[in-house]
C-alpha positions in Angstrom: -52.3 6.9 -0.5 -49.6 4.5 -1.6 -47.8 5.2 -4.9 -45.0 3.2 -6.4 -41.9 5.0 -7.6 -42.1 3.6 -11.0 -45.8 4.4 -11.7 -46.2 6.5 -14.8 -47.9 9.9 -15.0 -51.7 9.7 -15.2 -53.0 10.3 -18.7 -53.8 13.8 -19.8 -52.2 17.2 -19.1 -50.2 16.0 -16.1 -48.2 13.6 -18.3 -47.4 16.0 -21.2 -44.7 18.2 -19.6 -42.3 15.2 -18.9 -42.6 14.2 -22.6 -41.2 17.4 -24.1 -37.9 16.8 -25.9 -35.9 19.4 -23.9 -37.4 18.1 -20.7 -36.2 14.7 -21.6 -32.7 16.2 -22.2 -32.8 17.7 -18.6 -34.4 14.8 -16.8 -33.3 11.8 -18.9 -35.0 9.6 -21.4 -37.0 7.8 -18.7 -38.2 11.0 -17.1 -41.8 9.8 -16.4 -40.7 6.8 -14.4 -37.8 8.5 -12.7 -39.4 11.9 -11.9 -43.1 11.5 -12.3 -43.8 10.4 -8.8 -41.9 13.2 -7.1 -43.3 15.8 -9.5 -46.8 14.8 -8.7 -46.1 14.6 -5.0 -45.0 18.2 -4.6 -48.1 19.4 -6.4 -50.4 17.9 -3.7 -51.9 19.9 -0.9 -49.6 18.8 1.9 -46.6 20.1 0.0 -48.1 23.4 -1.1 -47.3 26.7 0.5 -49.8 27.6 3.3 -52.1 30.5 2.4 -52.1 33.8 4.3 -49.7 36.7 4.8 -47.5 34.7 7.1 -47.3 31.8 4.8 -43.9 30.7 5.8 -44.6 30.5 9.5 -42.1 30.7 12.3 -38.9 28.6 12.1 -40.3 26.0 14.5 -43.6 25.8 12.5 -41.6 25.3 9.3 -39.5 22.6 10.9 -42.6 20.8 12.2 -44.1 21.1 8.7 -41.0 19.5 7.2 -41.2 16.5 9.5 -44.9 16.2 8.9 -44.3 16.2 5.1 -41.6 13.5 5.6 -44.3 11.3 7.1 -46.7 12.1 4.2 -44.0 11.3 1.7 -43.1 8.0 3.5 -46.8 7.0 3.5 -47.0 7.6 -0.2 -44.2 5.1 -0.9 -44.8 1.4 -1.5 -41.6 0.8 0.5 -39.2 3.2 2.1 -36.4 0.8 1.1 -37.0 1.7 -2.5 -35.5 5.2 -2.5 -32.9 4.1 0.0 -31.5 1.5 -2.4 -31.9 3.5 -5.7 -29.5 6.4 -6.4 -31.7 7.7 -9.2 -34.8 7.9 -6.9 -32.7 9.6 -4.2 -31.4 12.2 -6.7 -34.9 12.8 -8.1 -36.2 13.2 -4.6 -33.8 16.0 -4.0 -34.3 17.5 -7.4 -38.0 18.1 -6.7 -38.2 18.5 -2.9 -35.4 21.0 -2.5 -37.1 23.8 -4.5 -40.3 23.6 -2.4 -38.9 22.7 1.0 -35.2 22.6 1.5 -35.5 21.5 5.1 -37.6 18.5 4.0 -35.0 17.6 1.4 -32.3 17.7 4.1 -34.0 15.5 6.6 -35.3 13.1 3.9 -31.8 12.8 2.4 -30.4 12.0 5.8 -33.1 9.4 6.6 -33.3 7.6 3.3 -29.7 7.9 2.1 -27.2 8.2 4.9 -29.2 6.3 7.5 -31.4 3.7 5.8 -29.1 3.4 2.8 -26.1 2.6 5.1 -28.1 0.1 7.1 -29.1 -1.7 3.8 -25.6 -1.6 2.4 -23.9 -3.0 5.5 -26.4 -5.3 7.0 -24.9 -8.4 5.4 -24.7 -10.5 8.5 -27.5 -11.1 11.0 -31.0 -10.0 10.0 -31.9 -6.5 11.4 -35.5 -5.4 12.0 -35.8 -2.1 10.1 -39.6 -1.8 10.4 -39.4 1.2 12.8 -37.4 3.1 10.3 -39.3 2.0 7.2 -42.6 3.1 8.8 -41.0 6.2 10.4 -41.9 5.2 13.9 -38.3 6.3 14.4 -36.6 8.9 12.2 -33.0 8.1 11.3 -30.1 10.5 11.5 -26.3 10.4 10.8 -23.7 11.5 13.4 -20.3 11.7 11.7 -18.6 15.1 11.9 -17.5 16.6 15.3 -16.9 20.1 16.6 -13.1 19.6 15.9 -13.4 17.3 12.9 -15.3 18.2 9.8 -13.7 17.4 6.5 -11.1 15.3 8.4 -13.9 13.1 9.7 -11.5 10.1 9.6 -10.0 11.6 12.7 -13.2 11.7 14.8 -12.6 11.0 18.5 -15.8 9.5 19.7 -15.0 6.0 20.8 -16.8 2.6 20.7 -14.9 0.3 23.0 -15.8 -3.4 22.8 -16.8 -4.9 26.1 -16.3 -8.7 25.8 -18.2 -9.4 29.1 -21.4 -7.7 28.0 -20.7 -8.5 24.3 -21.3 -4.9 23.1 -19.8 -1.5 22.8 -19.5 1.5 25.1 -20.0 4.7 23.0 -18.3 7.7 24.6 -17.5 11.3 23.9 -14.1 12.0 25.5 -14.1 15.9 25.4 -15.8 19.0 24.0 -14.2 18.8 20.5 -15.6 15.2 20.0 -19.2 16.3 20.3 -21.2 15.3 17.2 -21.7 18.5 15.3 -25.0 19.4 13.5 -27.0 16.1 13.3 -30.7 16.7 13.3 -31.2 15.1 16.8 -33.7 17.6 18.2 -37.2 16.7 19.5 -38.9 17.7 16.2 -40.1 14.7 14.2 -40.5 12.3 17.2 -38.1 9.5 18.4 -34.8 9.2 16.6 -32.0 6.7 16.1 -28.6 7.5 14.6 -25.7 6.0 12.9 -22.7 7.1 15.0 -19.2 7.3 13.5 -16.8 6.2 16.3 -13.3 4.7 16.7 -13.7 1.0 17.2 -11.5 -0.1 20.1 -11.2 -3.8 20.6 -8.4 -5.7 22.4 -6.8 -2.4 23.2 -6.3 -1.6 19.5 -7.9 1.3 17.5 -9.2 -0.4 14.4 -10.5 2.8 12.7 -13.8 4.5 12.4 -17.0 2.5 12.0 -20.7 3.2 12.2 -22.9 2.0 15.1 -26.7 2.1 15.3 -27.6 3.9 18.5 -31.1 4.8 19.8 -30.9 8.5 20.7 -34.3 9.8 21.8 -37.8 8.7 22.6 -41.1 10.6 22.8 -40.0 12.5 25.9 -36.4 13.4 25.0 -32.8 12.0 24.9 -32.2 8.5 26.3 -29.9 7.9 29.3 -26.3 8.9 28.5 -27.3 10.9 25.4 -27.0 14.6 25.6 -28.6 16.8 22.9 -28.2 20.6 22.7 -29.7 22.8 20.0 -27.2 24.7 17.9 -27.7 28.4 17.1 -30.0 29.0 14.1 -28.3 28.4 10.8 -28.8 30.4 7.6 -31.4 28.9 5.4 -34.3 26.6 6.1 -34.7 25.5 9.7 -33.4 22.1 10.6 -33.0 20.8 14.2 -29.2 20.8 14.1 -27.7 19.9 17.5 -24.6 19.1 19.4 -24.9 15.5 20.5 -22.6 13.6 23.0 -22.5 10.2 24.7 -21.6 9.4 28.3 -20.7 5.7 28.2 -23.8 4.6 26.3 -23.9 0.8 25.9 -25.2 -0.9 22.7 -25.1 -4.6 21.8 -22.7 -6.1 19.3 -25.4 -6.1 16.6 -25.2 -2.3 16.7 -22.0 -2.4 14.7 -22.4 -2.0 10.9 -20.2 -4.7 9.4 -18.9 -5.7 6.1 -15.5 -6.3 4.4 -14.1 -3.4 6.4 -14.4 -5.4 9.6 -16.5 -7.1 12.3 -16.3 -8.5 15.8 -16.7 -12.3 15.5 -18.4 -14.6 18.0 -15.1 -15.2 19.7 -14.9 -11.4 20.4 -11.9 -10.9 18.0 -11.9 -8.1 15.4 -11.3 -9.3 11.8 -11.2 -7.3 8.6 -10.6 -7.9 4.9 -9.7 -4.2 4.4 -6.2 -3.0 5.1 -5.8 0.4 6.6 -8.0 2.4 8.9 -8.7 5.1 6.4 -10.0 2.6 3.8 -12.2 1.0 6.5 -13.6 4.5 7.3 -14.3 5.3 3.7 -16.1 1.9 3.3 -18.2 2.6 6.4 -19.4 6.1 5.2 -19.6 5.2 1.4 -23.1 6.6 1.3 -21.6 10.1 1.6 -20.7 9.8 -2.1 -24.4 9.2 -3.1 -25.1 12.2 -0.8 -22.9 14.4 -2.9 -24.9 13.4 -6.0 -28.0 14.4 -4.0 -26.5 17.7 -3.2 -25.9 18.3 -6.9 -29.6 17.4 -7.5 -30.8 19.8 -4.9 -28.8 22.6 -6.4 -30.0 21.8 -9.9 -33.6 21.8 -8.9 -33.3 25.0 -6.8 -31.5 26.8 -9.7 -34.2 25.8 -12.1 -36.9 27.0 -9.7 -35.5 30.4 -9.2 -34.7 30.9 -12.9 -38.3 29.9 -13.8 -39.6 32.4 -11.4 -37.3 35.2 -12.7 -38.3 34.5 -16.3 -42.0 34.6 -15.6 -41.7 37.7 -13.5 -39.6 39.5 -16.1 -42.3 38.8 -18.6 -45.1 40.6 -16.7 -43.2 43.2 -14.7 -43.8 46.3 -17.0 -41.5 49.3 -16.8 -41.5 52.7 -18.6 -39.4 52.7 -21.8 -39.5 56.5 -22.3 -42.0 59.3 -22.5 -43.2 58.4 -26.0 -42.8 54.6 -25.8 -45.2 52.1 -24.5 -44.4 50.3 -21.2 -42.5 47.1 -21.8 -41.8 44.0 -19.9 -38.5 44.4 -18.1 -37.2 41.2 -19.8 -37.2 43.0 -23.1 -34.1 44.9 -22.1 -30.7 43.3 -22.9 -29.4 44.3 -19.5 -32.1 42.1 -18.0 -32.5 39.2 -20.4 -28.8 38.8 -21.1 -27.9 37.5 -17.6 -31.0 35.3 -17.7 -30.0 33.8 -21.0 -26.5 33.0 -19.7 -28.1 31.5 -16.5 -30.3 29.3 -18.7 -27.3 28.0 -20.5 -25.6 27.3 -17.2 -28.7 25.5 -15.7 -28.9 23.2 -18.7 -25.1 22.5 -18.3 -25.6 21.8 -14.6 -28.5 19.4 -15.4 -26.6 17.6 -18.1 -23.4 17.2 -16.0 -25.5 15.9 -13.1 -27.2 13.3 -15.3 -23.8 12.3 -16.8 -22.4 11.7 -13.3 -25.5 9.8 -12.2 -25.3 7.5 -15.2 -21.6 6.8 -14.7 -22.0 6.3 -10.9 -24.7 3.7 -11.5 -22.6 1.8 -14.0 -19.5 2.0 -11.8 -21.3 0.4 -8.9 -20.6 -3.0 -10.3 -17.3 -2.2 -12.1 -13.6 -2.5 -11.1 -12.3 -0.5 -8.1 -10.2 1.8 -10.3 -13.2 2.8 -12.4 -15.3 3.4 -9.3 -12.5 5.6 -7.9 -12.4 7.7 -11.1 -16.1 8.1 -11.1 -16.2 9.0 -7.4 -13.7 11.8 -8.3 -16.1 13.0 -11.0 -18.9 13.0 -8.4 -16.8 15.2 -6.1 -15.9 17.6 -8.9 -19.5 17.8 -10.2 -20.9 18.4 -6.7 -18.6 21.4 -6.1 -19.0 22.9 -9.6 -22.8 22.4 -9.7 -23.5 23.9 -6.3 -21.2 26.8 -6.9 -22.9 27.5 -10.3 -26.3 27.1 -8.6 -25.4 29.8 -6.2 -24.6 32.1 -9.1 -27.8 31.4 -10.9 -30.0 31.7 -7.8 -28.5 35.0 -6.8 -28.7 36.4 -10.4 -32.3 35.3 -10.6 -33.2 36.8 -7.3 -31.6 40.1 -8.3 -33.6 40.2 -11.5 -36.7 40.1 -9.4 -35.7 43.1 -7.3 -37.3 43.6 -3.9 -40.0 41.0 -4.7 -37.3 38.4 -4.7 -36.4 39.2 -1.1 -39.9 38.2 0.2 -40.2 34.7 1.5 -43.6 34.1 -0.1 -42.0 34.4 -3.6 -40.0 31.3 -3.1 -36.5 32.5 -3.6 -35.0 33.5 -0.2 -35.0 29.9 1.2 -33.1 28.8 -1.9 -30.6 31.7 -1.8 -29.5 30.6 1.6 -30.3 26.9 1.2 -27.7 26.4 -1.6 -25.0 27.4 1.0 -25.8 24.3 2.9 -25.4 22.2 -0.2 -22.0 23.8 -0.8 -20.8 22.6 2.6 -22.7 19.4 3.1 -21.2 16.0 2.4 -17.8 17.5 2.1 -17.0 21.2 1.7 -16.6 22.1 -1.9 -13.0 23.4 -1.6 -11.9 20.3 0.3 -13.3 17.8 -2.1 -12.0 19.8 -5.1 -8.6 19.9 -3.4 -8.5 16.1 -3.1 -9.5 15.7 -6.7 -6.9 18.3 -7.8 -4.1 16.5 -6.0 -4.9 13.3 -7.8 -5.3 14.9 -11.2 -2.1 17.0 -11.1 -0.1 13.9 -10.2 -1.8 12.0 -13.0 -1.0 14.8 -15.4 2.7 14.7 -14.6 2.8 10.9 -15.0 0.5 10.5 -18.0 1.3 10.6 -21.8 1.3 13.9 -23.7 -2.1 15.4 -24.5 -3.6 15.8 -28.0 -2.2 18.2 -30.5 -3.3 21.8 -30.1 -6.6 22.9 -31.7 -5.7 24.6 -34.9 -7.3 28.1 -35.0 -7.1 28.2 -38.8 -9.5 25.3 -39.0 -11.7 26.1 -36.0 -15.0 27.9 -36.1 -16.6 29.6 -33.1 -20.0 28.5 -34.2 -18.9 24.8 -34.1 -19.7 23.3 -30.7 -17.2 20.5 -31.0 -14.4 23.0 -31.7 -15.4 24.9 -28.6 -15.3 21.6 -26.6 -11.8 21.1 -27.8 -10.8 24.5 -26.7 -12.2 23.7 -23.2 -9.9 20.6 -23.2 -6.9 22.9 -24.0 -7.8 25.2 -21.1 -7.8 22.2 -18.7 -4.4 21.0 -20.1 -2.9 24.5 -19.7 -4.0 24.7 -16.1 -2.7 21.3 -15.0 0.6 21.9 -16.9 1.0 25.1 -14.9 0.4 23.2 -11.7 2.9 20.5 -12.6 5.5 23.2 -13.5 5.0 25.0 -10.2 5.4 21.7 -8.3 8.5 20.4 -10.1 11.2 22.6 -8.5 10.0 21.8 -4.9 11.8 19.1 -3.0 10.0 15.7 -3.0 10.5 15.4 0.7 8.1 18.3 1.5 4.6 17.2 0.2 2.8 20.2 1.8 5.1 22.7 0.1 4.7 20.8 -3.2 0.9 21.0 -2.9 1.0 24.6 -1.9 3.0 25.5 -4.9 0.7 23.6 -7.3 -2.7 24.1 -5.6 -3.8 27.4 -7.2 -3.5 26.2 -10.9 -4.5 22.7 -9.9 -7.8 23.8 -8.4 -8.4 26.0 -11.5 -7.7 22.8 -13.5 -10.5 21.0 -11.6 -12.8 23.9 -12.5 -11.8 23.6 -16.1 -12.4 19.8 -16.0 -15.9 20.4 -14.8 -16.6 22.9 -17.6 -15.2 20.5 -20.2 -17.3 17.6 -18.8 -20.4 19.8 -18.9 -19.7 20.9 -22.5 -19.1 17.4 -23.6 -22.4 16.4 -22.1 -24.0 19.3 -24.0 -22.5 18.2 -27.3 -23.6 14.6 -26.8 -27.1 15.7 -26.0 -27.2 17.9 -29.1 -26.0 15.1 -31.3 -28.7 12.8 -29.8 -31.6 15.1 -30.8 -33.1 14.9 -34.3 -32.8 17.9 -36.5 -35.3 20.5 -35.7 -36.2 23.4 -33.4 -35.4 21.6 -30.1 -31.9 20.7 -31.4 -31.3 24.3 -32.5 -32.4 25.6 -29.1 -30.0 23.2 -27.3 -27.1 24.0 -29.7 -27.6 27.7 -29.0 -27.5 27.2 -25.3 -24.5 24.9 -25.5 -22.5 27.3 -27.6 -23.4 30.2 -25.3 -22.2 28.2 -22.3 -19.0 27.1 -23.9 -18.2 30.6 -25.4 -18.5 32.1 -21.9 -15.7 29.8 -20.6 -13.6 30.3 -23.8 -13.9 34.1 -23.4 -12.7 33.9 -19.7 -9.6 32.0 -20.9 -9.1 33.6 -24.2 -5.7 35.1 -23.2 -4.3 31.7 -22.3 -5.7 30.2 -25.5 -4.4 33.0 -27.6 -0.9 32.8 -26.0 -0.8 29.0 -26.6 -1.8 29.3 -30.2 -5.2 27.7 -29.8 -7.1 30.9 -30.9 -6.2 33.5 -33.4 -6.4 37.2 -32.6 -9.4 37.5 -35.0 -11.2 34.8 -33.1 -10.6 36.4 -29.8 -11.9 39.7 -31.2 -15.0 37.8 -32.5 -16.0 36.2 -29.2 -18.1 39.2 -28.1 -20.1 39.3 -31.3 -20.7 35.5 -31.2 -21.9 35.7 -27.7 -24.2 38.7 -28.4 -25.7 36.8 -31.3 -26.5 33.8 -29.1 -28.0 35.9 -26.4 -30.3 37.5 -29.0 -31.3 34.0 -30.2 -31.9 32.6 -26.7 -33.7 35.6 -25.1 -37.0 35.3 -26.9 -37.1 31.6 -26.1 -36.6 32.0 -22.3 -40.2 31.3 -21.4 -40.3 28.2 -23.6 -37.0 27.0 -22.1 -38.3 27.6 -18.6 -41.4 25.5 -19.4 -39.1 22.6 -20.2 -38.2 22.5 -16.4 -41.7 20.9 -16.0 -42.5 22.5 -12.7 -46.1 21.8 -11.8 -48.3 24.9 -12.2 -49.7 24.3 -8.7 -46.2 24.9 -7.3 -45.5 27.9 -9.4 -48.9 29.4 -8.4 -47.8 29.4 -4.8 -45.2 32.0 -5.5 -47.2 35.3 -6.3 -44.7 36.8 -8.8 -45.0 34.0 -11.2 -48.5 35.3 -12.1 -49.4 38.3 -14.2 -51.6 39.5 -11.4 -48.9 39.3 -8.7 -49.9 42.7 -7.3 -53.2 41.1 -6.1 -51.2 39.3 -3.4 -50.8 42.7 -1.7 -54.4 43.8 -2.0 -56.2 45.0 1.1 -59.9 44.1 1.1 -60.6 46.7 3.8 -58.8 49.6 2.0 -60.6 52.7 0.8 -60.3 51.8 -2.9 -62.6 48.8 -2.3 -65.0 50.7 0.0 -65.2 53.7 -2.4 -65.9 51.4 -5.3 -68.6 49.7 -3.4 -70.2 53.0 -2.6 -70.1 54.1 -6.2 -71.7 50.8 -7.3 -74.5 51.4 -4.7 -75.0 55.0 -5.9 -73.4 56.4 -2.7 -70.3 57.9 -4.3 -69.0 61.2 -3.1 
């Protein structure tokens, strides 16, 4: 079949879930166009969980299935260039594919974003035939980080030396530490080509790190000069992560991805409009920023999935409530529904922050460089915050499902471990937050004074905008502490200055993410008309914001932003909101719009989940059959 990305949902029941008001809050006002294709796709048979007691299969079987699904996905597109050139489509792809097959989301993200997207972004010179990659006759991969160079990828040591006689480049791995680390270059999925990050050496000069298109394997294995070795199994869904190295592999001049960052002209001379090797490197791997948005999307989708499962299971897992009381669903207990209510508030916050970042990134693409840099920093902050919050939600949801949540067929285990990959991929969270923190703490010391303190005498803990202002104050307090710790340190020792400030500065970045998410919540509440949906969203928003205010109530009290009475009232306000949200958890989970076909693949989402463990040959069936036949004992 061939389906366009902008085709609307078919009429009828399939279209209705994406039209719900709270679903539109989560997925955006154009949810049917942006998400309808991917939502329908994961409900089709090739993307469903195979039946049987060993539904997951061996790691190799799951990996083969992920690549087969990639081909099915690609065949369903009107053009593979569409998602590669559309950040919204890429984000939606990850939002829906990650919950059902994290390995598929990983290899699809690499192929469409890092590989095809980079080719489309940089191929501004001579025409390049992309048909093999668009039709998946060759799968694309991305070889940037090395054994000795992860978050410092600008220091990679693989070289691409220009040979003027042959008019091409010799790609070479000089030592063990320069082996490419973790690209999916194994035999699964068929022939592969990769974009290889290497130091461009021309005229005896190192011009910085650029990307080169290098064929890696064919149907029989690695091509001459390319060495591929499988890495040990990683936690989470199986992907063919490998060590990959090059022994003087020659590629033509057209292999170099060119742009303002530089090119080799027809006279064999390197020329660049971009000053500095680091800037050239960042221009070459610019698709990593979109990749971070995709990691946020994967985390958001996975957190929604596990929470939806936990809410359903809690509603039909009955437990004893006492000798004289009827059995109750476990979700009736405050100890059970309280964490799920807080997780629901967090999932909505994650979703709203993700959409805010996506909107701003799309607008910044054509804006001035300074604006783009600021939005890129927000992308980094959101990626770290969202993936860390997703881990918390996923683990909490798994725990609320007890031992059932540990079984692969109930859909959670792959997501519990899969989110760890998102936390590290496209820049380890701590590293990208540290970079953002450094920029923000210096901006805080150089910028104008902040707004006056929130006046606790005029503030109301039931007022969402007052809570947002309190979150702003938390951010200011943390960055002020970072600046104060940095001030006494000598200016000639940047490492010591950063070490002095890094603790509160990193906590300031965390506070900034909470504030951005709370602002997105408040804007979304204001955008809804008065009614039940607005009330539900306001309750979630206040529950989310109050949790962060409570964690920082000491600082807010000391700085005069909260009164002692308000601090004392935080617990009661929170309990009231939990009581309001808890009965609505099934309704709120429905707003995630997961296809029923997908949820049905996970046994504990159904009231008759115990039937998944039935044994048709057991005595309870044979005894019943005998009784029905009049042969009972």
